[in-house]
C-alpha positions as a Markdown table, in Angstrom:
| # | Residue | x | y | z |
|---|---|---|---|---|
| 1 | Met | 23.0 | 30.4 | 3.7 |
| 2 | Ala | 22.2 | 32.1 | 0.6 |
| 3 | Gly | 18.7 | 31.3 | -1.1 |
| 4 | Gly | 15.2 | 31.3 | 0.2 |
| 5 | Glu | 13.7 | 29.8 | 3.0 |
| 6 | Val | 13.3 | 26.0 | 3.6 |
| 7 | Thr | 10.6 | 23.7 | 2.9 |
| 8 | His | 10.0 | 21.2 | 5.5 |
| 9 | Gly | 9.3 | 17.9 | 5.0 |
| 10 | Ser | 5.8 | 18.1 | 6.3 |
| 11 | Gln | 4.4 | 20.7 | 4.3 |
| 12 | Arg | 2.4 | 20.0 | 1.1 |
| 13 | Gly | 2.3 | 22.3 | -2.0 |
| 14 | Thr | 4.5 | 24.8 | -0.6 |
| 15 | Arg | 7.0 | 25.7 | -3.3 |
| 16 | Ala | 10.4 | 27.8 | -1.9 |
| 17 | Ala | 13.6 | 28.5 | -3.6 |
| 18 | Ile | 16.5 | 25.7 | -3.3 |
| 19 | Pro | 17.7 | 26.6 | 0.4 |
| 20 | Phe | 21.3 | 27.5 | -0.9 |
| 21 | Ala | 23.0 | 28.8 | -3.6 |
| 22 | Leu | 25.8 | 26.3 | -5.4 |
| 23 | Asp | 29.1 | 27.9 | -6.0 |
| 24 | Arg | 30.4 | 24.9 | -8.2 |
| 25 | Arg | 33.8 | 26.3 | -7.3 |
| 26 | Ser | 33.4 | 25.4 | -3.3 |
| 27 | Leu | 31.7 | 21.9 | -3.8 |
| 28 | Ala | 33.1 | 19.0 | -2.0 |
| 29 | Leu | 31.3 | 16.7 | -3.8 |
| 30 | Lys | 30.1 | 16.7 | -7.7 |
| 31 | Phe | 28.4 | 13.3 | -8.7 |
| 32 | Arg | 26.5 | 12.7 | -11.9 |
| 33 | Arg | 25.5 | 9.2 | -13.4 |
| 34 | Arg | 22.8 | 8.0 | -15.9 |
| 35 | Phe | 22.0 | 4.1 | -15.2 |
| 36 | Lys | 19.4 | 1.6 | -16.3 |
| 37 | Ser | 16.1 | 1.4 | -14.5 |
| 38 | Asn | 16.6 | -1.8 | -12.4 |
| 39 | Thr | 17.8 | -2.6 | -9.1 |
| 40 | Arg | 21.3 | -2.9 | -9.6 |
| 41 | Gly | 21.7 | 0.7 | -10.6 |
| 42 | Ile | 19.6 | 1.9 | -7.7 |
| 43 | Asp | 21.8 | 0.2 | -5.2 |
| 44 | Arg | 25.1 | 1.3 | -7.1 |
| 45 | Ala | 24.2 | 5.1 | -6.8 |
| 46 | Val | 23.4 | 5.2 | -3.1 |
| 47 | Arg | 26.3 | 3.3 | -2.5 |
| 48 | Asp | 28.4 | 5.7 | -4.4 |
| 49 | Ile | 26.9 | 9.1 | -3.4 |
| 50 | Ile | 27.3 | 8.0 | 0.1 |
| 51 | Arg | 30.7 | 6.4 | -0.2 |
| 52 | Lys | 32.0 | 9.7 | -2.1 |
| 53 | Ala | 30.1 | 12.0 | 0.4 |
| 54 | Arg | 31.6 | 10.3 | 3.6 |
| 55 | Gly | 35.1 | 10.7 | 1.5 |
| 56 | Cys | 34.9 | 14.6 | 1.4 |
| 57 | Asp | 33.5 | 15.4 | 5.0 |
| 58 | Cys | 30.2 | 16.0 | 3.3 |
| 59 | Leu | 27.7 | 14.2 | 5.5 |
| 60 | Pro | 25.8 | 15.2 | 8.6 |
| 61 | Gly | 24.9 | 12.8 | 11.3 |
| 62 | Asp | 21.7 | 11.9 | 9.6 |
| 63 | Val | 23.2 | 9.6 | 6.9 |
| 64 | Pro | 20.4 | 7.0 | 7.0 |
| 65 | Gly | 17.5 | 9.6 | 6.3 |
| 66 | Ile | 19.6 | 10.9 | 3.3 |
| 67 | Glu | 20.2 | 7.1 | 2.5 |
| 68 | Ile | 16.4 | 6.7 | 2.6 |
| 69 | Ala | 15.0 | 9.4 | 0.8 |
| 70 | Leu | 17.7 | 8.9 | -2.1 |
| 71 | Arg | 16.7 | 5.5 | -2.0 |
| 72 | Glu | 13.2 | 6.4 | -2.2 |
| 73 | Ala | 13.6 | 8.8 | -5.2 |
| 74 | Leu | 15.8 | 6.5 | -7.1 |
| 75 | Ala | 13.4 | 3.7 | -6.9 |
| 76 | Asn | 10.4 | 6.1 | -7.8 |
| 77 | Ala | 12.1 | 7.1 | -11.0 |
| 78 | Val | 12.7 | 3.4 | -11.9 |
| 79 | Val | 9.5 | 1.7 | -10.7 |
| 80 | His | 6.9 | 4.4 | -11.3 |
| 81 | Gly | 8.6 | 6.9 | -13.7 |
| 82 | Asn | 10.6 | 4.4 | -16.2 |
| 83 | Arg | 8.1 | 1.3 | -15.5 |
| 84 | Ser | 11.2 | -0.8 | -14.6 |
| 85 | Val | 11.9 | -0.8 | -18.6 |
| 86 | Glu | 15.8 | -1.3 | -19.0 |
| 87 | Asp | 16.0 | 0.9 | -22.2 |
| 88 | Lys | 15.0 | 3.8 | -20.2 |
| 89 | Arg | 17.6 | 5.6 | -18.0 |
| 90 | Val | 17.4 | 7.5 | -14.7 |
| 91 | Leu | 19.8 | 10.3 | -14.1 |
| 92 | Val | 21.1 | 11.0 | -10.5 |
| 93 | Arg | 23.3 | 14.3 | -9.5 |
| 94 | Ala | 24.6 | 15.2 | -6.0 |
| 95 | Tyr | 26.4 | 18.0 | -4.8 |
| 96 | Cys | 27.5 | 18.8 | -1.2 |
| 97 | Ser | 29.5 | 21.5 | 0.4 |
| 98 | Pro | 30.5 | 20.4 | 4.0 |
| 99 | Ser | 29.3 | 23.9 | 5.3 |
| 100 | Glu | 26.0 | 24.0 | 3.5 |
| 101 | Gly | 24.1 | 20.6 | 2.7 |
| 102 | Ile | 23.9 | 18.0 | 0.4 |
| 103 | Leu | 21.3 | 18.7 | -2.8 |
| 104 | Val | 20.3 | 15.4 | -4.9 |
| 105 | Val | 18.7 | 15.7 | -8.5 |
| 106 | Val | 16.6 | 12.4 | -9.7 |
| 107 | Arg | 15.4 | 12.7 | -13.4 |
| 108 | Asp | 13.4 | 9.5 | -14.7 |
| 109 | Glu | 12.3 | 9.4 | -18.3 |
| 110 | Gly | 8.7 | 8.9 | -17.6 |
| 111 | Pro | 5.8 | 10.5 | -18.4 |
| 112 | Gly | 5.7 | 12.4 | -14.9 |
| 113 | Phe | 3.1 | 12.9 | -12.5 |
| 114 | Asp | 1.3 | 15.3 | -10.2 |
| 115 | Pro | 2.8 | 14.9 | -6.7 |
| 116 | Glu | 0.0 | 16.7 | -5.0 |
| 117 | Arg | -2.6 | 13.9 | -6.3 |
| 118 | Val | -0.3 | 11.3 | -4.4 |
| 119 | Pro | -2.5 | 10.2 | -1.6 |
| 120 | Asp | -1.3 | 10.6 | 2.2 |
| 121 | Pro | 0.2 | 7.0 | 3.4 |
| 122 | Arg | -1.2 | 7.9 | 6.9 |
| 123 | Glu | -4.9 | 7.7 | 5.7 |
| 124 | Lys | -7.1 | 4.9 | 7.3 |
| 125 | Asp | -7.7 | 3.3 | 4.4 |
| 126 | Arg | -3.9 | 3.3 | 3.2 |
| 127 | Leu | -1.8 | 2.3 | 6.6 |
| 128 | Glu | -1.5 | -1.2 | 5.6 |
| 129 | Leu | -0.8 | -0.9 | 2.1 |
| 130 | Pro | 2.9 | -2.1 | 1.5 |
| 131 | His | 3.4 | 0.6 | -0.9 |
| 132 | Gly | 2.8 | 4.3 | -1.0 |
| 133 | Arg | 5.2 | 6.1 | 1.3 |
| 134 | Gly | 8.0 | 7.0 | -0.8 |
| 135 | Leu | 7.0 | 10.6 | -1.1 |
| 136 | Phe | 6.1 | 11.1 | 2.5 |
| 137 | Leu | 9.7 | 9.5 | 3.5 |
| 138 | Met | 11.4 | 11.7 | 1.3 |
| 139 | Arg | 9.2 | 14.8 | 2.6 |
| 140 | Glu | 9.8 | 13.9 | 6.0 |
| 141 | Leu | 13.6 | 13.4 | 6.0 |
| 142 | Met | 14.8 | 15.8 | 3.8 |
| 143 | Asp | 14.6 | 20.0 | 4.7 |
| 144 | His | 13.5 | 20.7 | 0.9 |
| 145 | Val | 11.5 | 18.3 | -1.6 |
| 146 | Glu | 10.9 | 19.8 | -5.1 |
| 147 | His | 9.6 | 18.5 | -8.1 |
| 148 | Arg | 10.0 | 19.9 | -11.8 |
| 149 | Lys | 9.5 | 19.1 | -15.2 |
| 150 | Gly | 5.9 | 18.2 | -14.7 |
| 151 | Gly | 6.8 | 15.2 | -12.0 |
| 152 | Arg | 9.9 | 13.6 | -13.8 |
| 153 | Glu | 12.6 | 15.3 | -11.6 |
| 154 | Val | 12.7 | 15.5 | -7.8 |
| 155 | Ile | 15.3 | 17.9 | -5.9 |
| 156 | Leu | 15.8 | 16.8 | -2.5 |
| 157 | Val | 18.1 | 19.0 | 0.0 |
| 158 | Lys | 19.3 | 18.7 | 3.1 |
| 159 | Arg | 20.8 | 21.5 | 5.0 |
| 160 | Phe | 23.6 | 20.7 | 7.3 |
| 161 | Ser | 23.6 | 22.4 | 11.0 |
| 162 | Glu | 25.9 | 25.2 | 11.8 |
| 163 | Ala | 27.0 | 22.9 | 14.7 |
| 164 | Arg | 28.5 | 19.9 | 13.1 |
């Protein structure tokens, strides 16, 4: 793969280049949608991205992991970024190359945040809380997670293994 090295999900504070270059001419999946900040928009975007990716042979064996990370990123954008204000929109883009991997970008219209200040949900005082695991799950399930635009945008990357 062209590009930089992969930042594994469990590492915090590491910034690396996106692990593969996107040649738009060779992409099997190019998806873009802007939706209102509500759960219907999340459900529809997840369903459509997964369906379209399957349709162009663009998903690895870990479909549930990708779906969970995507759903968490979208939920964070709606609930935390846009505070569920339906007048605000979430933009989701997904690109995939069957030989390289899938890249998803989620952006909200909120004020942003510092992902390094989000507490680790594995800390003893946070174990029984019913929330606060979204970033952790994204980092664990994807090969590369990067926040940009002051925390208003997250990039999720899952590389496909050579032996698909």
